[in-house]
C-alpha positions in Angstrom: 124.1 -31.4 -164.0 124.6 -34.3 -160.9 127.1 -36.8 -161.0 125.4 -40.0 -160.3 127.2 -42.7 -157.9 126.6 -45.4 -161.0 128.8 -43.3 -163.1 126.2 -41.8 -165.2 125.3 -37.5 -166.1 121.6 -37.0 -165.0 119.6 -34.3 -166.8 116.4 -33.3 -166.4 114.4 -34.8 -169.2 112.5 -32.4 -170.9 109.7 -34.7 -172.3 109.4 -37.6 -169.2 111.2 -37.6 -166.1 115.2 -38.1 -165.5 117.2 -39.0 -168.8 120.3 -40.6 -167.9 123.1 -40.8 -170.5 126.5 -42.7 -169.8 129.5 -40.3 -169.4 131.2 -42.0 -172.6 128.1 -40.9 -174.7 128.1 -37.0 -174.2 126.0 -35.6 -176.9 124.7 -32.6 -178.7 121.2 -31.6 -178.0 118.8 -29.5 -180.0 116.5 -26.5 -179.7 116.3 -23.0 -180.5 117.9 -20.2 -179.2 120.8 -20.6 -181.4 121.5 -24.5 -180.2 122.2 -27.2 -182.6 119.2 -28.4 -184.1 120.2 -31.9 -184.4 118.9 -34.3 -181.8 121.2 -37.4 -180.9 119.1 -40.1 -182.4 119.4 -43.5 -180.6 117.9 -46.5 -181.3 114.7 -47.3 -179.0 116.1 -50.8 -178.0 119.7 -49.7 -176.8 121.9 -46.9 -175.1 124.2 -46.5 -177.7 125.0 -43.8 -179.2 123.9 -44.2 -183.2 121.4 -43.5 -185.3 118.3 -46.0 -186.1 116.5 -45.7 -188.9 114.1 -48.8 -190.3 112.0 -48.1 -192.9 111.2 -44.4 -193.0 111.4 -44.2 -189.4 113.8 -42.7 -186.9 113.6 -42.5 -183.2 115.2 -39.3 -181.3 115.9 -38.7 -177.8 113.4 -35.8 -177.0 115.1 -32.0 -176.7 116.6 -30.7 -173.5 115.0 -27.3 -173.1 117.7 -24.5 -173.7 116.5 -22.9 -170.6 118.2 -25.9 -168.3 121.2 -26.1 -170.6 122.2 -22.4 -170.1 122.2 -22.6 -166.3 125.0 -25.6 -166.8 127.5 -23.7 -168.8 129.5 -22.3 -166.2 130.2 -26.4 -164.9 130.4 -27.6 -168.3 133.1 -25.2 -169.7 135.7 -26.3 -167.2 135.2 -29.9 -167.0 135.1 -30.6 -170.8 137.0 -27.3 -172.5 135.3 -26.8 -174.9 131.8 -25.3 -176.3 129.7 -28.1 -175.9 127.0 -26.1 -177.3 126.0 -22.6 -178.0 123.6 -20.1 -176.5 122.5 -17.5 -178.7 121.6 -13.6 -176.8 117.9 -14.0 -177.4 116.4 -15.1 -173.8 114.0 -18.2 -174.9 113.0 -21.3 -173.7 112.6 -23.7 -176.5 109.0 -23.8 -177.8 109.9 -27.0 -180.2 108.5 -29.6 -178.3 105.1 -28.3 -176.8 103.2 -30.9 -175.2 99.5 -32.0 -173.8 97.9 -34.1 -171.4 95.0 -36.0 -173.0 92.0 -38.1 -170.8 90.3 -40.1 -172.8 88.1 -43.0 -172.5 89.2 -46.6 -174.4 87.1 -49.8 -174.8 88.8 -53.3 -174.7 86.2 -55.0 -176.9 87.0 -55.7 -180.8 83.5 -56.3 -180.7 82.3 -52.6 -180.0 83.6 -51.5 -183.3 82.3 -47.8 -183.1 84.2 -47.4 -179.8 87.0 -49.3 -180.5 87.5 -47.0 -183.9 88.0 -43.7 -181.7 90.4 -45.9 -179.1 92.4 -46.8 -181.7 92.5 -43.1 -183.4 93.3 -41.6 -180.1 96.0 -44.2 -178.7 99.0 -43.0 -178.1 101.7 -44.6 -180.4 104.1 -47.3 -178.9 107.3 -48.3 -180.5 108.0 -52.3 -180.8 110.2 -54.5 -182.7 108.9 -56.3 -186.0 111.0 -59.3 -186.4 112.0 -60.1 -190.0 108.8 -62.1 -192.3 106.3 -61.1 -189.6 103.1 -60.0 -191.4 100.7 -57.1 -190.0 98.3 -60.4 -189.1 100.9 -61.5 -186.9 101.7 -58.6 -184.9 98.1 -58.0 -184.6 97.3 -61.3 -183.4 100.1 -60.8 -180.9 99.6 -57.2 -179.8 96.2 -57.2 -179.7 94.6 -61.2 -179.3 92.9 -60.9 -182.1 92.7 -61.8 -186.1 90.6 -60.6 -189.0 88.5 -63.9 -188.7 87.3 -62.7 -185.3 86.5 -59.2 -186.1 87.0 -58.2 -189.7 86.2 -54.6 -189.3 88.1 -54.4 -185.8 90.9 -55.7 -188.1 90.5 -53.5 -190.7 90.6 -50.4 -188.3 94.0 -51.7 -186.7 95.7 -52.6 -189.7 94.9 -49.2 -191.2 96.0 -47.1 -188.1 99.5 -49.0 -187.9 100.1 -49.0 -191.8 99.4 -44.9 -191.2 101.5 -44.4 -188.3 104.5 -46.0 -190.1 103.7 -43.9 -193.4 103.4 -47.0 -195.4 100.2 -48.0 -197.8 100.9 -51.8 -198.6 100.6 -54.3 -195.7 103.3 -56.5 -197.2 106.4 -53.6 -197.2 105.6 -52.7 -193.3 109.5 -52.8 -192.6 111.2 -55.2 -190.0 112.4 -53.0 -187.1 111.3 -50.5 -185.2 107.7 -49.7 -185.5 105.1 -47.6 -184.4 101.3 -49.3 -183.3 98.4 -47.8 -181.3 99.3 -48.3 -177.7 96.2 -50.8 -176.5 96.0 -53.7 -174.3 95.1 -57.1 -175.5 91.6 -56.8 -176.8 88.6 -59.1 -175.9 85.4 -60.4 -177.6 83.2 -59.6 -174.7 80.5 -56.7 -175.2 78.2 -54.9 -172.8 74.7 -53.1 -173.1 75.4 -50.4 -171.3 79.3 -49.2 -170.5 80.3 -48.2 -167.5 81.9 -44.7 -167.3 85.5 -43.8 -166.9 86.8 -47.3 -165.4 90.5 -47.6 -164.1 92.8 -45.0 -165.2 96.1 -46.2 -166.6 99.6 -44.6 -167.8 102.1 -46.0 -169.7 105.1 -45.3 -167.2 108.0 -46.4 -170.2 110.0 -43.6 -171.7 109.0 -41.1 -174.4 111.1 -40.6 -177.3 110.7 -38.2 -179.9 110.2 -39.4 -183.7 111.7 -38.0 -186.8 111.2 -38.7 -190.6 113.5 -40.7 -193.1 115.2 -37.3 -193.5 115.9 -36.6 -189.9 113.4 -33.9 -189.7 111.2 -33.7 -186.4 108.0 -34.6 -186.7 107.1 -32.9 -183.6 105.6 -36.0 -182.2 106.6 -38.6 -179.3 106.0 -42.5 -178.9 106.3 -44.8 -175.6 109.1 -47.0 -175.7 107.1 -50.3 -174.0 103.6 -51.2 -174.3 101.7 -50.4 -171.9 101.3 -52.8 -168.7 97.8 -54.5 -168.0 96.8 -55.0 -164.3 93.9 -56.8 -163.3 91.7 -54.2 -162.9 92.0 -53.4 -166.7 91.7 -57.0 -167.3 88.3 -57.0 -165.4 86.9 -54.1 -167.5 85.5 -53.4 -170.4 86.4 -49.8 -170.2 89.3 -48.0 -168.7 90.7 -44.4 -168.9 93.7 -43.3 -170.5 96.1 -40.3 -169.4 99.0 -39.7 -171.6 101.5 -37.0 -173.2 101.2 -36.1 -176.4 103.0 -33.2 -178.7 100.4 -30.1 -178.4 99.8 -30.9 -181.8 98.2 -34.4 -181.6 96.8 -33.1 -178.4 94.8 -30.3 -180.5 93.8 -33.1 -182.9 92.3 -35.4 -180.9 90.4 -33.0 -178.8 89.1 -31.4 -182.2 88.2 -35.4 -183.2 86.4 -36.0 -179.8 84.2 -33.1 -179.9 83.3 -33.8 -183.9 82.4 -37.4 -182.4 80.6 -36.0 -179.7 83.2 -38.2 -177.3 84.4 -37.7 -173.6 87.8 -36.0 -173.9 89.6 -33.8 -171.6 92.7 -31.9 -172.4 95.3 -29.3 -171.3 98.0 -28.0 -173.9 100.8 -25.9 -173.4 101.0 -23.0 -175.7 103.9 -20.3 -176.1 104.0 -16.4 -174.9 106.2 -13.5 -175.0 106.6 -10.6 -172.7 109.0 -7.7 -172.5 112.5 -8.1 -171.0 113.4 -7.3 -167.6 116.1 -5.6 -165.7 114.7 -4.0 -163.0 113.8 -4.5 -158.8 110.6 -4.6 -157.2 111.4 -1.4 -155.0 112.7 0.5 -158.1 110.7 3.8 -157.9 108.1 4.3 -161.3 107.2 7.4 -163.1 104.3 9.3 -162.2 101.4 9.4 -165.4 98.8 10.9 -163.8 98.4 15.0 -163.3 97.2 16.2 -160.3 93.9 16.9 -161.6 93.4 13.1 -162.8 94.4 12.2 -159.2 92.1 14.4 -157.7 89.3 13.3 -160.0 90.2 9.6 -159.3 90.2 9.7 -155.7 87.2 11.9 -155.5 85.3 9.4 -157.7 86.3 6.7 -155.3 85.5 8.2 -152.1 82.1 8.9 -153.1 80.7 5.4 -153.8 79.1 3.4 -151.2 79.0 0.6 -153.7 80.2 -2.8 -152.1 80.3 -4.8 -155.4 83.6 -6.6 -155.0 86.2 -6.0 -157.9 89.2 -8.0 -158.7 91.8 -7.1 -160.8 93.6 -10.3 -161.6 97.2 -9.8 -163.0 98.3 -13.1 -164.5 102.3 -12.5 -164.8 105.6 -14.0 -163.8 104.8 -14.4 -160.1 104.3 -12.5 -156.9 106.4 -9.4 -156.7 106.5 -9.1 -153.0 105.8 -10.8 -149.6 102.6 -8.5 -149.5 101.3 -9.2 -152.7 101.4 -12.9 -152.4 100.1 -13.1 -148.9 97.3 -10.9 -150.1 96.7 -12.5 -153.4 96.5 -16.3 -151.5 94.1 -15.0 -149.1 91.8 -13.5 -151.9 92.2 -16.6 -153.7 91.3 -18.8 -150.7 88.0 -17.0 -150.0 87.1 -17.4 -153.6 87.9 -21.2 -154.0 86.6 -21.7 -150.5 83.1 -20.4 -151.8 83.1 -22.0 -155.2 84.0 -25.4 -153.3 81.0 -24.9 -150.9 78.5 -24.0 -153.2 79.5 -27.1 -155.3 78.9 -28.9 -152.1 82.1 -30.5 -152.4 83.5 -32.8 -149.2 86.1 -31.1 -147.2 88.6 -33.9 -148.0 87.7 -34.3 -151.9 90.3 -32.0 -152.7 93.2 -31.0 -151.7 93.4 -26.8 -150.6 96.5 -24.6 -150.7 97.7 -22.9 -147.4 97.2 -19.2 -147.9 99.5 -18.8 -144.7 102.8 -17.7 -145.4 105.7 -16.4 -143.3 108.5 -13.9 -144.3 111.4 -16.3 -144.7 109.3 -18.5 -146.6 108.8 -15.7 -149.5 111.1 -16.6 -152.6 111.7 -14.0 -155.0 110.5 -14.4 -158.6 113.2 -15.2 -161.2 111.8 -12.9 -163.8 110.8 -9.4 -162.3 108.2 -8.5 -165.3 105.4 -9.0 -162.7 107.9 -6.4 -160.6 107.5 -4.1 -163.4 103.7 -4.6 -163.7 103.3 -4.1 -160.1 105.6 -0.7 -160.0 103.2 0.8 -162.9 100.1 0.1 -160.7 101.6 2.3 -157.2 100.4 5.4 -158.3 96.8 4.1 -159.0 96.3 1.8 -156.0 97.7 4.8 -153.5 94.6 6.3 -154.5 92.2 3.6 -153.3 92.6 4.4 -149.7 89.6 2.0 -149.2 90.6 -0.9 -150.9 87.4 -1.2 -153.3 89.6 -2.8 -156.0 91.6 -6.1 -154.8 94.7 -6.5 -156.8 95.8 -10.4 -157.2 99.1 -11.5 -158.8 99.0 -15.0 -160.1 101.9 -17.1 -161.5 102.0 -18.7 -165.1 104.9 -21.0 -164.1 106.1 -22.6 -160.6 108.9 -21.5 -158.3 107.4 -19.4 -155.4 106.4 -21.3 -152.4 102.7 -22.6 -152.7 102.6 -22.2 -156.5 101.8 -26.1 -157.5 99.4 -26.5 -154.6 97.2 -23.4 -155.9 98.0 -24.7 -159.7 96.5 -28.3 -158.4 93.3 -26.7 -156.6 92.8 -24.6 -159.1 93.4 -27.5 -162.0 90.8 -29.9 -160.3 88.3 -27.5 -159.4 88.1 -26.3 -162.9 87.9 -30.0 -164.2 85.0 -30.2 -161.4 83.1 -27.3 -163.0 83.8 -28.7 -166.6 82.6 -32.4 -165.8 79.4 -30.9 -164.2 78.6 -28.6 -166.8 74.6 -27.3 -167.1 74.5 -29.5 -163.7 76.7 -26.8 -161.9 75.3 -26.2 -158.7 72.1 -28.4 -159.2 74.2 -32.1 -158.0 77.5 -32.5 -156.4 80.3 -34.1 -158.2 80.5 -37.8 -158.3 83.5 -39.7 -156.9 84.4 -41.0 -160.1 84.6 -37.1 -161.5 86.5 -36.5 -158.1 88.9 -39.1 -158.7 89.4 -38.5 -162.6 90.1 -34.5 -161.3 92.9 -35.8 -158.8 94.4 -38.1 -161.5 94.9 -35.5 -164.5 96.1 -32.6 -162.0 98.8 -35.0 -160.8 99.6 -36.2 -164.4 100.1 -32.7 -165.8 102.0 -31.1 -162.5 104.5 -34.2 -163.3 104.7 -34.5 -167.0 104.5 -30.9 -168.2 107.7 -28.4 -168.3 105.2 -25.2 -167.9 104.0 -26.4 -164.8 106.8 -28.5 -163.7 109.8 -26.2 -164.1 110.3 -22.9 -163.0 110.8 -19.9 -165.0 114.2 -19.3 -165.7 116.0 -16.4 -165.3 116.1 -13.7 -168.3 113.6 -16.0 -170.4 111.4 -13.7 -172.1 109.9 -16.6 -174.2 108.3 -19.4 -172.3 105.6 -22.1 -172.3 102.8 -21.9 -170.3 99.7 -24.0 -169.4 97.3 -22.4 -171.5 94.0 -24.3 -169.1 95.3 -22.2 -166.5 94.2 -19.0 -167.7 90.2 -20.7 -169.2 90.1 -22.3 -165.7 90.5 -19.6 -163.7 88.2 -17.2 -165.6 85.5 -20.2 -165.2 86.3 -20.3 -161.6 85.7 -16.7 -161.1 82.6 -17.0 -163.1 81.1 -19.9 -160.6 82.1 -17.5 -157.8 80.1 -14.6 -159.1 77.1 -16.6 -160.0 76.4 -18.1 -156.2 73.1 -17.0 -155.3 70.6 -18.2 -152.4 68.8 -20.0 -155.3 71.7 -21.4 -157.1 73.9 -22.6 -153.7 70.9 -22.9 -150.9 72.1 -21.4 -147.9 74.7 -19.3 -149.2 74.6 -15.3 -149.7 74.6 -13.8 -153.3 78.1 -13.0 -154.5 78.4 -9.6 -155.8 81.6 -9.9 -157.8 83.5 -8.7 -161.3 86.9 -9.3 -162.2 89.0 -7.2 -164.5 92.1 -9.8 -166.3 95.3 -8.3 -166.8 97.6 -9.7 -169.6 101.0 -8.0 -170.4 102.1 -10.6 -173.0 101.0 -12.1 -176.2 100.8 -16.1 -177.4 103.5 -16.7 -179.7 103.0 -20.6 -180.4 100.3 -22.9 -179.8 98.7 -25.9 -181.6 94.9 -25.0 -180.7 93.6 -21.3 -181.0 93.7 -20.3 -177.2 90.6 -19.4 -176.4 87.9 -17.3 -173.8 85.2 -19.2 -171.6 81.7 -17.2 -172.5 80.8 -15.5 -169.3 79.4 -11.8 -168.6 81.4 -11.7 -165.4 84.9 -10.5 -166.4 86.6 -8.3 -168.9 90.2 -9.0 -170.3 92.6 -6.3 -171.1 95.7 -7.1 -173.3 99.0 -5.5 -174.2 99.0 -4.4 -178.4 102.9 -5.7 -178.0 105.8 -3.1 -178.4 106.9 -4.3 -182.2 105.4 -1.1 -184.2 103.3 -3.9 -185.8 99.8 -4.1 -186.7 98.5 -6.2 -184.0 95.0 -6.8 -185.7 96.4 -7.3 -189.1 99.1 -10.0 -187.5 96.3 -11.5 -185.7 98.0 -11.5 -182.1 96.4 -13.7 -179.5 94.6 -12.3 -177.5 94.9 -8.7 -178.6 93.7 -9.0 -182.2 90.2 -10.0 -180.7 89.4 -6.7 -179.3 88.7 -5.8 -183.1 85.8 -7.7 -183.0 84.1 -8.2 -179.5 83.5 -6.7 -176.2 84.8 -9.1 -173.6 88.8 -8.1 -174.9 90.0 -4.4 -174.7 93.6 -4.2 -176.6 95.5 -1.7 -174.6 98.3 0.5 -176.8 101.1 2.6 -175.1 101.1 6.4 -175.8 103.1 9.4 -174.8 101.1 11.1 -171.5 101.8 14.8 -172.9 101.5 14.5 -176.4 99.1 11.4 -176.8 101.1 9.7 -179.7 102.1 6.0 -179.9 105.2 5.7 -178.1 108.0 2.9 -177.3 107.6 1.4 -180.6 103.9 0.3 -179.5 101.8 -1.9 -181.7 98.6 -0.5 -183.4 95.6 -0.8 -185.7 96.5 1.5 -188.7 92.4 1.6 -189.4 91.3 2.1 -186.0 89.7 5.4 -186.6 87.7 4.3 -190.0 84.4 4.1 -189.8 84.2 0.6 -189.9 86.4 -0.1 -187.2 86.0 2.8 -184.6 83.9 1.1 -182.5 86.9 -1.8 -182.1 87.6 -2.4 -178.1 91.2 -0.5 -178.8 92.8 2.7 -176.8 95.9 3.6 -175.5 97.1 4.7 -172.1 100.4 5.7 -171.0 102.7 3.0 -170.1 106.1 5.0 -168.8 107.8 3.2 -166.2 111.3 4.7 -166.4 111.8 7.9 -164.3 115.0 8.9 -166.6 115.3 8.6 -170.3 118.1 6.7 -170.2 116.2 3.3 -169.3 115.3 1.2 -172.2 111.8 1.5 -173.9 110.4 -0.7 -174.5 111.4 -2.4 -171.5 112.0 -1.0 -168.0 111.3 2.6 -169.4 107.8 1.9 -170.6 105.6 -0.2 -172.8 102.2 -1.9 -173.1 102.8 -4.4 -170.4 102.4 -1.4 -168.1 99.5 0.4 -170.0 97.4 -2.6 -169.8 96.7 -2.9 -165.9 96.9 1.1 -165.9 93.7 0.7 -167.7 92.1 -2.5 -166.5 92.4 -0.5 -163.0 91.0 2.7 -164.3 88.1 0.9 -165.9 87.6 -1.0 -162.4 87.7 2.4 -160.7 85.2 4.2 -163.2 82.5 0.9 -162.4 82.9 1.9 -158.4 82.6 5.7 -159.4 79.6 4.8 -161.3 78.4 1.1 -161.3 77.4 -0.1 -164.8 74.4 -2.5 -164.5 74.4 -6.3 -164.3 73.2 -7.0 -167.4 76.3 -7.1 -169.8 78.4 -4.9 -168.1 81.7 -5.8 -169.8 79.9 -4.3 -172.7 78.6 -0.6 -170.9 82.3 -0.5 -169.6 84.0 -0.9 -173.1 81.4 1.8 -174.5 82.5 4.2 -171.8 85.7 3.6 -172.7 85.7 4.5 -176.3 83.7 7.1 -175.3 86.6 8.6 -173.6 89.3 8.5 -176.3 90.6 11.1 -178.4 91.8 11.4 -181.8 95.5 12.7 -182.3 96.3 14.4 -185.3 99.9 14.3 -185.2 99.5 10.2 -184.9 96.0 8.7 -186.5 96.4 5.3 -184.7 96.4 6.7 -181.3 93.7 6.7 -179.3 94.6 7.8 -175.6 91.9 7.5 -172.9 91.2 10.7 -171.2 90.3 10.1 -167.6 88.4 13.4 -167.2 86.1 12.1 -170.0 86.3 8.7 -168.7 84.8 9.2 -164.8 82.2 11.8 -166.2 80.9 9.1 -168.4 77.8 7.1 -167.6 
């Protein structure tokens, strides 16, 4: 909390920038994690602390995240002498207000009815004041500059949308006061035979407010507090590009509708994930789960191979465990991104480049040590790879450590260009418009979305992430692996394969997260530590292992008995005939060196089984390289052949290292 010189209290706004509240009007805020779910309701046109209900619509200030408030408790209690809010023992960031950024092209012509229909549908709502006695026709004329006589079709579209936004069906019953309308500029009768692409990029810079229904229920929707300001560049153009923040649900709906109508839309949406609690240090020792015989098998297999394929194990987690991990990861990423930029013939100045150089003094320890535990789980394995055949790259899911935001920006922008080029990737360079839009989009998501703006709070095990960071990196890795002298003249062929390790699962999302289609990577995911059937529960991405070859779900078994342990999630019918070829197996996830350490948690779990098995899969490929054609399927089948049944536990499927490295 910051006491401003103008006598205001400033809190970091959850939705849009800084939220300033007078000292005399401190209010209770809402969210999850045991905080009261009654947000203070304010009229849009006033700073006074009172409710505003007109018709069946209420305006409410957005929730401030529990993680931000938790850190203020020590300051608030002595100042106010009372419990301003209550926080439960659960360490969770509120996921009530997941958001997304959508980039969509709009038209200003009311005579271009087809394009206008899409503009009206996708425009974010804005709150305006409707005077007593005003009609919808007056409202439309005043805000959009045309009436029913100018274009009956366009008028019908606009009126229908306004009525729907306000939950009324009769135009004569549109209430006075605060109403919602599509946030569109004054329209024009001008039209053109050809529509210039993109046009100027515009944003509504006014504050965003949350919406509630007449009963006070949170609608998980946002609205701008003032209509968009139109400058000369838009007034001179028939088309323009909007960049707006929506709720995750609305963003997903717009993207889905655009796909149906074959319209150009780019979006990025937050999703919630959960991982294991962490109470550890990166320097703590880790249990050894390999026998002496197994270590010998692995060392011998790695040492005997002359294969020079680049193999990368990508660990997407809470950050870089150590300075050495960060330096190595950044250098590897710089190599990959530079090659992709060259293959796409990107001008040096087109996109900013993150700097991989990092001094020891600039290293920032991670705020959630889950990645430390993952790093510890791999030490026994990476120590066997003396020649560094498998490069381990840690990548953060949230900002906080040095270079993170610059890395995020370059990944987001490069992915935007890869997506924009589509089938023309390598065939042409990105246009100036495409580069400009990628720059604009990355700036918007980095500024507006908490998942890319706010540091991972200490102890939070449930957090929001920017889901396209995952799919975007996979598209970049796929592009890198496709570089050849034919696709990129003047460049040498890249021979690279990627193993992605995800030691967490999605808990909340508006659109089902998906993995881009590619034959250049495998994904290993933790099954979970709740003793549940993760396939029946449709846990993502783990449940996809039951029906495909790109995802391999990993359970946690005891290294001696082979039975599942630490409350490992399972697939109860794994060994049934119809499921026995599912991409599911188990591997020891023990981490703690003493029985007193919690399990699951610092003592072990599927979070640590997963990177170990991913690394072993890559090591087996070093030993006996799978053929290029669909190598993920080959390695998946190799893992399945290495499983064993355990009589004492029909849900377990331990991978035996001797079988894995003997398999071809």
